[in-house]
Backbone as a chain_set.jsonl record, in Angstrom:
{"seq": "MNKINPLFILLFSIVIFLVSLTTLNESKNTLKVLKDEKKEYLKIAINYSMLQKAWGDTSLAQKNIEFMLKAANIQNAKINTHQKELIIDIKNASIKSIDKFLNKVLNDKIIIKDLTLTTNSLFMKVEL", "coords": {"N": [[0.835, -1.172, 0.0], [0.544, 2.167, -0.864], [1.823, 5.092, 0.6], [0.454, 8.325, 1.217], [1.967, 11.273, 0.419], [2.701, 13.757, 2.816], [3.185, 16.367, 1.926], [1.746, 16.589, -0.447], [-0.839, 16.535, 0.564], [-0.822, 18.887, 2.077], [-0.362, 20.755, 0.017], [-2.657, 20.308, -1.555], [-4.655, 21.113, 0.286], [-4.027, 23.828, 0.507], [-4.577, 24.707, -2.095], [-7.337, 24.205, -2.204], [-8.124, 26.023, -0.227], [-7.405, 28.497, -1.443], [-9.075, 28.456, -3.695], [-11.558, 28.523, -2.452], [-11.419, 31.067, -1.263], [-11.38, 32.765, -3.531], [-13.91, 32.216, -4.634], [-15.481, 33.12, -2.55], [-14.899, 35.893, -2.588], [-15.933, 36.536, -5.102], [-18.623, 36.014, -4.623], [-19.156, 37.965, -2.688], [-18.851, 40.266, -4.246], [-20.94, 39.966, -6.128], [-23.092, 40.069, -4.364], [-22.851, 42.687, -3.449], [-23.395, 44.099, -5.81], [-26.049, 43.3, -6.219], [-27.252, 44.433, -3.951], [-26.916, 47.154, -4.529], [-28.513, 47.334, -6.834], [-30.967, 46.765, -5.69], [-31.312, 49.023, -4.065], [-31.587, 50.97, -6.065], [-33.965, 50.069, -7.288], [-35.723, 50.45, -5.153], [-35.644, 53.25, -4.925], [-36.802, 53.942, -7.378], [-39.308, 52.78, -7.024], [-40.335, 54.271, -4.866], [-40.404, 56.802, -6.035], [-42.249, 56.298, -8.092], [-44.478, 55.696, -6.533], [-44.936, 58.164, -5.291], [-45.528, 59.757, -7.529], [-47.826, 58.455, -8.402], [-49.556, 58.98, -6.277], [-49.727, 61.749, -6.513], [-50.775, 62.199, -9.108], [-52.802, 60.347, -9.439], [-55.059, 60.612, -7.825], [-58.29, 61.368, -8.159], [-60.299, 62.756, -6.807], [-58.845, 64.586, -5.387], [-57.888, 66.322, -7.359], [-60.283, 67.498, -8.195], [-61.077, 68.755, -5.814], [-58.957, 70.553, -5.527], [-59.363, 72.23, -7.735], [-61.853, 73.354, -7.119], [-61.106, 74.705, -4.798], [-59.308, 76.539, -5.916], [-61.031, 78.048, -7.472], [-62.547, 79.302, -5.505], [-60.528, 80.767, -4.263], [-59.892, 82.549, -6.259], [-62.064, 84.162, -6.28], [-64.392, 83.572, -7.823], [-67.666, 83.254, -8.494], [-69.656, 82.467, -10.255], [-69.241, 79.947, -11.565], [-69.578, 76.957, -13.362], [-69.418, 73.608, -12.645], [-69.084, 70.491, -13.951], [-69.193, 66.935, -14.006], [-68.233, 64.589, -16.294], [-68.051, 61.426, -17.406], [-64.748, 60.617, -17.325], [-63.944, 63.212, -17.024], [-63.657, 66.593, -16.018], [-65.606, 69.336, -16.31], [-65.326, 72.721, -16.629], [-66.944, 75.743, -16.582], [-66.863, 79.069, -16.925], [-68.437, 82.103, -16.866], [-68.93, 85.567, -17.595], [-67.019, 86.796, -15.797], [-64.488, 88.677, -14.067], [-61.496, 89.918, -15.628], [-59.178, 89.818, -14.091], [-59.783, 87.931, -12.091], [-60.178, 85.623, -13.629], [-57.63, 85.396, -14.716], [-56.1, 84.991, -12.393], [-57.169, 82.526, -11.514], [-56.532, 80.888, -13.731], [-53.718, 80.986, -13.723], [-53.193, 79.597, -11.336], [-54.253, 77.08, -11.975], [-52.66, 76.279, -14.14], [-50.219, 76.012, -12.898], [-50.546, 73.848, -11.297], [-50.758, 70.245, -10.746], [-52.385, 69.101, -13.048], [-54.164, 67.606, -15.693], [-54.929, 69.088, -18.588], [-57.346, 68.955, -20.999], [-58.816, 70.488, -22.813], [-59.0, 73.93, -23.521], [-60.518, 76.967, -23.562], [-60.433, 80.356, -23.929], [-61.72, 83.532, -23.446], [-62.321, 87.112, -23.318], [-63.962, 87.533, -21.035], [-64.743, 85.027, -20.214], [-64.307, 81.492, -19.593], [-63.613, 78.225, -20.622], [-63.035, 74.929, -19.792], [-61.721, 71.636, -20.013], [-60.867, 69.074, -17.919], [-58.862, 66.276, -17.262], [-59.685, 63.518, -15.252]], "CA": [[0.0, 0.0, 0.0], [1.343, 3.385, -0.975], [1.494, 6.166, 1.535], [0.282, 9.638, 0.594], [2.966, 12.2, 0.907], [2.083, 14.882, 3.533], [3.313, 17.594, 1.136], [0.597, 16.607, -1.369], [-2.024, 16.905, 1.358], [-0.672, 20.308, 2.385], [-0.561, 21.484, -1.238], [-4.076, 20.179, -1.905], [-5.445, 21.953, 1.204], [-3.775, 25.226, 0.138], [-5.327, 24.953, -3.334], [-8.76, 24.297, -1.828], [-8.281, 27.282, 0.494], [-7.36, 29.593, -2.413], [-10.293, 28.4, -4.509], [-12.684, 28.984, -1.628], [-11.283, 32.525, -1.108], [-11.799, 33.445, -4.765], [-15.373, 32.121, -4.767], [-16.052, 34.012, -1.541], [-14.794, 37.266, -3.091], [-16.915, 36.693, -6.186], [-19.954, 36.071, -4.006], [-19.269, 39.29, -2.067], [-19.046, 41.253, -5.317], [-22.3, 39.847, -6.667], [-23.997, 40.556, -3.322], [-22.768, 44.15, -3.457], [-24.122, 44.544, -7.005], [-27.477, 43.076, -5.97], [-27.695, 45.442, -2.984], [-27.012, 48.423, -5.255], [-29.702, 47.256, -7.688], [-32.14, 46.852, -4.81], [-31.455, 50.432, -3.693], [-32.119, 51.671, -7.23], [-35.371, 49.68, -7.433], [-36.48, 51.112, -4.091], [-35.779, 54.659, -5.301], [-37.783, 54.001, -8.475], [-40.623, 52.458, -6.452], [-40.774, 55.421, -4.073], [-40.728, 57.845, -7.002], [-43.499, 55.89, -8.731], [-45.546, 55.831, -5.547], [-45.214, 59.595, -5.12], [-46.199, 60.223, -8.744], [-49.167, 57.883, -8.427], [-50.359, 59.731, -5.316], [-49.938, 63.119, -6.999], [-51.552, 62.248, -10.335], [-53.84, 59.337, -9.508], [-56.207, 60.905, -6.976], [-59.224, 62.21, -8.911], [-61.033, 63.653, -5.908], [-57.928, 65.662, -5.02], [-57.88, 67.284, -8.463], [-61.545, 68.241, -8.153], [-61.033, 69.632, -4.634], [-58.009, 71.628, -5.812], [-59.98, 73.182, -8.664], [-62.863, 74.094, -6.364], [-60.385, 75.627, -3.926], [-58.759, 77.607, -6.757], [-62.145, 78.92, -7.853], [-62.875, 80.127, -4.337], [-59.416, 81.69, -4.031], [-59.907, 83.568, -7.313], [-63.331, 84.899, -6.111], [-65.278, 83.315, -8.96], [-68.882, 82.643, -7.958], [-70.55, 81.979, -11.306], [-68.591, 78.867, -12.307], [-70.324, 75.709, -13.414], [-68.514, 72.457, -12.671], [-69.789, 69.25, -14.253], [-68.354, 65.758, -14.183], [-68.717, 63.768, -17.386], [-67.163, 60.272, -17.515], [-63.515, 60.882, -16.575], [-63.59, 64.605, -17.299], [-64.248, 67.65, -15.215], [-65.857, 70.447, -17.224], [-65.447, 73.981, -15.898], [-67.449, 76.793, -17.458], [-66.924, 80.351, -16.212], [-68.932, 83.173, -17.732], [-69.111, 86.895, -17.004], [-66.124, 87.011, -14.669], [-63.51, 89.725, -14.357], [-60.259, 89.447, -16.247], [-58.217, 89.527, -13.027], [-60.121, 86.677, -11.416], [-59.888, 84.536, -14.565], [-56.171, 85.289, -14.794], [-55.636, 84.398, -11.138], [-57.565, 81.121, -11.543], [-55.781, 80.2, -14.779], [-52.337, 80.834, -13.247], [-53.163, 78.524, -10.345], [-54.503, 75.8, -12.648], [-51.505, 75.934, -14.965], [-49.096, 75.664, -12.031], [-50.885, 72.656, -10.523], [-50.598, 68.961, -11.449], [-53.692, 68.813, -13.641], [-54.084, 67.355, -17.135], [-55.938, 69.896, -19.269], [-57.627, 68.43, -22.333], [-59.339, 71.539, -23.686], [-59.016, 75.225, -22.856], [-60.983, 78.061, -24.407], [-60.368, 81.557, -23.112], [-62.084, 84.81, -24.061], [-62.053, 88.222, -22.405], [-64.662, 87.42, -19.76], [-65.222, 83.663, -19.98], [-63.319, 80.429, -19.668], [-64.15, 76.877, -20.715], [-61.899, 74.039, -19.63], [-61.949, 70.225, -19.724], [-59.745, 68.537, -17.169], [-58.936, 64.823, -17.127], [-59.608, 63.02, -13.861]], "C": [[0.888, 1.246, 0.0], [0.875, 4.41, 0.043], [1.375, 7.485, 0.768], [1.27, 10.588, 1.254], [2.27, 13.379, 1.607], [2.208, 16.203, 2.772], [2.169, 17.716, 0.122], [-0.681, 17.038, -0.641], [-1.985, 18.384, 1.693], [-0.93, 21.16, 1.138], [-2.029, 21.456, -1.666], [-4.957, 21.058, -1.009], [-5.24, 23.44, 0.903], [-4.548, 25.587, -1.131], [-6.823, 25.089, -3.024], [-9.037, 25.606, -1.101], [-8.302, 28.467, -0.472], [-8.61, 29.618, -3.293], [-11.489, 28.905, -3.716], [-12.619, 30.493, -1.397], [-11.759, 33.261, -2.366], [-13.317, 33.363, -4.95], [-16.07, 33.004, -3.74], [-16.009, 35.465, -2.007], [-15.779, 37.521, -4.233], [-18.325, 36.798, -5.635], [-20.184, 37.42, -3.34], [-19.55, 40.361, -3.122], [-20.459, 41.172, -5.894], [-23.331, 40.319, -5.645], [-24.012, 42.082, -3.288], [-23.542, 44.726, -4.652], [-25.63, 44.396, -6.799], [-28.029, 44.08, -4.964], [-27.861, 46.801, -3.659], [-28.242, 48.442, -6.162], [-30.97, 47.368, -6.862], [-32.383, 48.299, -4.385], [-32.047, 51.239, -4.846], [-33.593, 51.353, -7.441], [-36.239, 50.345, -6.364], [-36.68, 52.595, -4.394], [-36.828, 54.824, -6.391], [-39.179, 53.741, -7.937], [-41.173, 53.616, -5.632], [-41.179, 56.562, -4.996], [-42.058, 57.549, -7.695], [-44.678, 56.067, -7.78], [-45.929, 57.3, -5.341], [-45.949, 60.147, -6.333], [-47.626, 59.693, -8.818], [-50.079, 58.609, -7.448], [-50.701, 61.12, -5.849], [-50.888, 63.16, -8.192], [-52.757, 61.315, -10.331], [-55.101, 59.645, -8.722], [-57.145, 61.88, -7.685], [-59.973, 63.171, -8.008], [-60.153, 64.823, -5.482], [-57.88, 66.73, -6.104], [-59.152, 68.133, -8.437], [-61.563, 69.198, -6.958], [-60.092, 70.807, -4.875], [-58.625, 72.675, -6.733], [-61.052, 73.999, -7.953], [-62.214, 75.098, -5.424], [-59.816, 76.801, -4.716], [-59.849, 78.571, -7.2], [-62.525, 79.843, -6.704], [-61.784, 81.154, -4.082], [-59.397, 82.814, -5.056], [-61.191, 84.402, -7.256], [-64.227, 84.782, -7.344], [-66.499, 82.573, -8.423], [-69.721, 81.98, -9.047], [-69.873, 80.926, -12.195], [-69.457, 77.623, -12.235], [-69.313, 74.563, -13.554], [-69.355, 71.213, -12.874], [-68.775, 68.126, -14.414], [-68.994, 64.881, -15.247], [-67.693, 62.682, -17.65], [-65.906, 60.522, -16.69], [-63.006, 62.29, -16.864], [-64.311, 65.518, -16.325], [-64.371, 68.871, -16.122], [-66.122, 71.695, -16.392], [-65.843, 75.053, -16.89], [-67.63, 78.056, -16.619], [-67.366, 81.408, -17.207], [-69.105, 84.444, -16.918], [-68.288, 87.078, -15.734], [-65.098, 88.078, -15.061], [-62.224, 89.106, -14.906], [-59.242, 89.05, -15.179], [-58.516, 88.196, -12.349], [-59.87, 85.471, -12.335], [-58.385, 84.31, -14.676], [-55.605, 84.615, -13.546], [-55.958, 82.894, -11.108], [-56.717, 80.333, -12.548], [-54.317, 80.008, -14.379], [-52.225, 79.703, -12.235], [-53.352, 77.161, -10.998], [-53.29, 75.364, -13.455], [-50.28, 75.551, -14.135], [-49.361, 74.412, -11.204], [-50.71, 71.407, -11.383], [-51.963, 68.511, -11.961], [-53.489, 68.621, -15.137], [-55.247, 68.087, -17.793], [-56.116, 69.35, -20.681], [-58.04, 69.532, -23.302], [-59.389, 72.828, -22.882], [-59.411, 76.285, -23.866], [-61.102, 79.299, -23.529], [-60.771, 82.759, -23.956], [-61.896, 85.896, -23.007], [-62.764, 88.075, -21.06], [-65.227, 86.021, -19.493], [-64.08, 82.656, -20.18], [-64.054, 79.093, -19.715], [-62.963, 75.923, -20.684], [-62.392, 72.608, -19.373], [-60.684, 69.686, -19.083], [-59.937, 67.029, -17.034], [-58.81, 64.425, -15.661], [-58.885, 61.709, -13.804]], "O": [[1.847, 1.35, 0.764], [-0.32, 4.561, 0.301], [2.099, 7.725, -0.198], [1.375, 10.674, 2.477], [1.335, 13.948, 1.044], [1.379, 17.09, 2.976], [1.681, 18.816, -0.136], [-1.488, 17.803, -1.17], [-3.005, 19.067, 1.603], [-1.634, 22.168, 1.204], [-2.574, 22.475, -2.092], [-5.903, 21.678, -1.493], [-6.176, 24.229, 1.028], [-5.115, 26.677, -1.217], [-7.486, 25.993, -3.533], [-10.07, 26.234, -1.33], [-9.14, 29.357, -0.329], [-9.138, 30.688, -3.597], [-12.334, 29.628, -4.245], [-13.662, 31.143, -1.339], [-12.463, 34.266, -2.269], [-13.941, 34.335, -5.377], [-17.125, 33.573, -4.02], [-16.987, 36.194, -1.838], [-16.384, 38.59, -4.315], [-19.131, 37.587, -6.129], [-21.284, 37.967, -3.415], [-20.38, 41.247, -2.917], [-21.097, 42.2, -6.122], [-24.343, 40.91, -6.022], [-25.067, 42.693, -3.118], [-24.256, 45.719, -4.515], [-26.397, 45.284, -7.172], [-29.164, 44.533, -5.111], [-28.828, 47.517, -3.396], [-28.934, 49.456, -6.247], [-31.94, 47.997, -7.287], [-33.527, 48.752, -4.349], [-32.908, 52.093, -4.632], [-34.387, 52.246, -7.737], [-37.365, 50.756, -6.645], [-37.757, 53.139, -4.15], [-37.648, 55.74, -6.334], [-40.134, 54.402, -8.343], [-42.367, 53.908, -5.705], [-42.193, 57.219, -4.76], [-42.891, 58.441, -7.863], [-45.746, 56.532, -8.18], [-47.11, 57.629, -5.23], [-46.893, 60.922, -6.183], [-48.532, 60.405, -9.249], [-51.251, 58.833, -7.748], [-51.815, 61.61, -5.665], [-51.721, 64.062, -8.283], [-53.656, 61.485, -11.155], [-56.125, 58.995, -8.934], [-56.843, 63.067, -7.801], [-60.254, 64.299, -8.413], [-60.651, 65.924, -5.244], [-57.835, 67.921, -5.796], [-59.097, 69.347, -8.634], [-62.019, 70.334, -7.085], [-60.39, 71.933, -4.476], [-58.429, 73.874, -6.532], [-61.149, 75.208, -8.161], [-62.708, 76.214, -5.267], [-59.838, 77.936, -4.24], [-59.616, 79.776, -7.293], [-62.792, 81.027, -6.911], [-62.08, 82.293, -3.722], [-58.937, 83.916, -4.757], [-61.387, 85.271, -8.107], [-64.751, 85.78, -7.839], [-66.403, 81.435, -7.964], [-70.431, 81.014, -8.768], [-69.93, 81.009, -13.422], [-69.998, 77.282, -11.182], [-68.475, 74.556, -14.456], [-70.235, 70.911, -12.069], [-67.658, 68.332, -14.89], [-70.15, 64.478, -15.121], [-66.577, 62.98, -18.076], [-65.991, 60.628, -15.467], [-61.8, 62.529, -16.938], [-65.423, 65.238, -15.879], [-63.375, 69.377, -16.639], [-67.027, 71.72, -15.557], [-65.179, 75.256, -17.906], [-68.46, 78.093, -15.71], [-66.75, 81.587, -18.258], [-69.388, 84.406, -15.721], [-68.826, 87.479, -14.702], [-64.878, 88.339, -16.244], [-61.92, 87.936, -14.672], [-58.525, 88.062, -15.339], [-57.602, 87.421, -12.064], [-59.406, 84.426, -11.878], [-57.923, 83.17, -14.726], [-54.724, 83.76, -13.646], [-55.113, 82.087, -10.72], [-56.244, 79.238, -12.243], [-53.736, 78.963, -14.673], [-51.266, 78.932, -12.271], [-52.689, 76.194, -10.622], [-52.935, 74.185, -13.447], [-49.399, 74.842, -14.621], [-48.476, 73.962, -10.476], [-50.536, 71.499, -12.598], [-52.607, 67.644, -11.37], [-52.745, 69.366, -15.775], [-56.41, 67.744, -17.578], [-55.165, 69.288, -21.46], [-57.659, 69.512, -24.473], [-59.771, 72.827, -21.712], [-58.744, 76.483, -24.882], [-61.792, 79.286, -22.509], [-60.234, 82.978, -25.042], [-61.37, 85.631, -21.926], [-62.206, 88.465, -20.035], [-66.095, 85.856, -18.636], [-63.067, 82.928, -20.825], [-64.992, 78.857, -18.952], [-62.007, 76.08, -21.444], [-63.344, 72.391, -18.624], [-59.584, 69.819, -19.619], [-61.033, 66.559, -16.731], [-57.953, 64.924, -14.932], [-58.723, 61.14, -12.724]]}, "num_chains": 1, "name": "protein.A"}
């Protein structure tokens, strides 16, 4: 029976140790990459959630428009809801109040489908 040389065993154990170190380092690198990707996905998810809250709430858009009408001192505005649209019809209002209302609407997060403006009236369709 042949005896195994202790140097072969030592050399074999060193090779196994080096191979395990390299695989450990590769695993650490892939884990680091996966953590970075997870952080990016979380940032995208938070951004998406914020955008969905800002643009997805239909009652908030209607409340904002009603608040803007009150802030602009417009009493003779007709607001109708038709399917997924909010129709705003303002007639016989002052130029300053229409201008104030229009500035607020254009600076808010509202999707305007149709806008007709004359000297003393305004017609607007807003998507809900």
